[in-house]
N, C-alpha and C positions, 0 to 999 in steps of 0.2 A: 484278278483278270485285272490284263492292266491295255492298252488305248491311249497308240502315240499317233497321232495327226497330223500327216503329211496336206503341202498344199502344191495340187504339177498340174501343166502346161496351162494353155495362152485363156482357157477358161475358167483357169486358180477349184481347180473340181480336189477336194478335199478325198484325200484316201487315208485311209485306215488302217492301221496296222493294230492284229488284238492280239493280245500275247498273254497264250499259257505261262505264264507262269513259273508255277511247280515242273511241263512233263514238257519246257521247250518249243512248245507249240505251238504253233502261230496264223492265221489269220487275214487275210490283205480282203478291204471292201474297195469297189474300187481304183484299180488301178490305173485311171486318164493318162494318166504318161509321166516319162523318169524312170521308166521297171527298172532300168542300172542302179538308181538312188532306195527309192523304194529298196532292194535288194538288201541294197550296200545295212538301209536302218536293219531287218533281220539279221542280215549277221552282226555287229556289231548287238544288237541283244542278246545275242548264243544262243537265238532263237530257229528252231526249222520252217519254211513252211506248205500246212499241210492244207491251207484250201486258199483261190480267188474265188470274192464273193461279188457281179457282176450284175447291182440295182434293174437295169435296164442297161439296151445293148448301145446306144449310143460312143458318137468315138473320143468323146470327153472325158466319160469313163471307164473305156478300153484300150484306150490306146496304146499303153503301158505294160497290159497284160501277156501278150507276145516277148517279151524284151525277161517280164521279171521271170514266166515261169521258165523262159533255158538260162536261164541265171538260178535261178534257187527253186524249180520243180514243184509241189502243189497243183492241188487238181481246176478245176477249170469249172470253174460254175454257174452253168448262166439258164435265169424263167427260158422256162422254153418256148413260149410265147415271144420271144424275139432272134430268136432262131435264125430269121430271114436272112438276119439285121447284124450276125456275129457271121452271118456264111456271107454273106454278098454284102461289105458295110460300105458302098458308094454309097447303100440308103440308111444310113447311120450317122451324115451327116462328119465324113472321115474330113471332107475338100478343108476342114474347117481348121481342123489338127497339123501342124504341120509337121512335119515326120512321120508322122502317123503310119503304126504300122499293124498290119493289120492282126486281129487273135489268132486266139489260138483255135485248133477245136476242140469241140465244151467234150469236157469227160463225164459233167456230169447235169443232163437239165434239168429242175426243179420247176413243181406247177404248183408250193403251197401244202402245207403244210407239213415235208420233210423236217427232222433235222442233225443237221451236224455237230463233229464230237472236237475240240482242243483238244485234247488232257478231260479230263474234268468240266470243262465250258463248255455248257450246249449251246447252239445254233439255233432256232427255229428258223424254219425258213417263212412270212406271209404271204401268199398273192394281193397285188396293190394291181392290178389293170386301171389303168387311165393317162396317164402320163405316154408308156408305152404296152401296143400287150400282153406285154410279159415283166413287168416292172413287176419287183420282190422288192419288199424290206426283208431284216432277219437284223436278230433280236434276240437278245445276251445278257442276260442279269438283269440290270435297270438300264442296261444300253441297248436304241433305236436308231439302227444306221436307217435310212428314210432314199437314198440317194432322193434324184427328184419328186419328187412324190408333194415330199410333204416341209417349205422352212423357214425362218425363223416371217413370221406374218403373211406368209407365201404360195402359195404349190405351181406345182409344176405347171412348164408353159405347156396345156394342149392342142396349140392350132400348129404340129405337125404332123406331117405321113406317120396314120394307127392312131393318134390323141382325142381320146377323146371325157371329154368334161367333167361329163354329169358320171360319167366313168369312172372317174379321179375321184370325185367326192363323194359317191360311195362308198370309193373304196376305206379313203380319211374316215368317213363316216362308223364305217359298221367294222371296220381291222384296224383302225388308228388309235379312232376315238374314245376305243371301249378298253381300252390302258388305262393303267391307273396314273392319277394327274407329273408322279413324280417322277416318270421315266423321263430317261435323255432322253433327248433326239440328236442324233448326228448328219446333217441334211451333207446331199453333195455339194452344196455349195454353200458358202456361209454363218455363224457365225452357230453354235451349236444350240438349243433350248431345255423345253418340256412342255410334255404332252396339256399341264394343265395348263399351260402359259397359253399355252395357239390356240389348247379354246376358248382360253376366256377371250383373246386382246387376236387372233387374228381375222383380218378381216372379208377373208374366205371362204370362213368358215362358219360366221353367226350365223343361227337360221339353221342349219344343217339337220 
């Protein structure tokens, strides 16, 4: 498995391309903008897009999904709890994203516990409500894609519609801090980190 990172959109969202090199299949996590640029990167890698994975419904994580799917295909995967934000983007901060395109229809709603496959690479869905009701993380091998749930030395804001700070901390404690320290965290914004580093140093998680 290989991971490529593209930083897209005005909020500097990390869009991740997960490549299963043996099969030539790929998944994209959080195409927040620049869907055609992401599609070009997949094409340059000689890969076929199988899944578009959304960690949550905010516009800076969904704004490139329409163009990406139109150009490269792939099933659109979204946490069921964020269906309303996908189907009514005005509730998902769309006004903050210049040139925002409404996301495509959801092909595969998830609630946590599912797994997806690109070639021999398995991607597990972990429910992490709190930042939004339908926030999910995606786990593959030693890589954990956390969207806006967990960042380096921070956590996702919960003062937006549908956010719940207590629920978010519970999600992190029960579902993310239970993972091994060496797990690499690929957040929705900012640099990567590890579960061990966040367990030890994240000021929001001390005593959680």
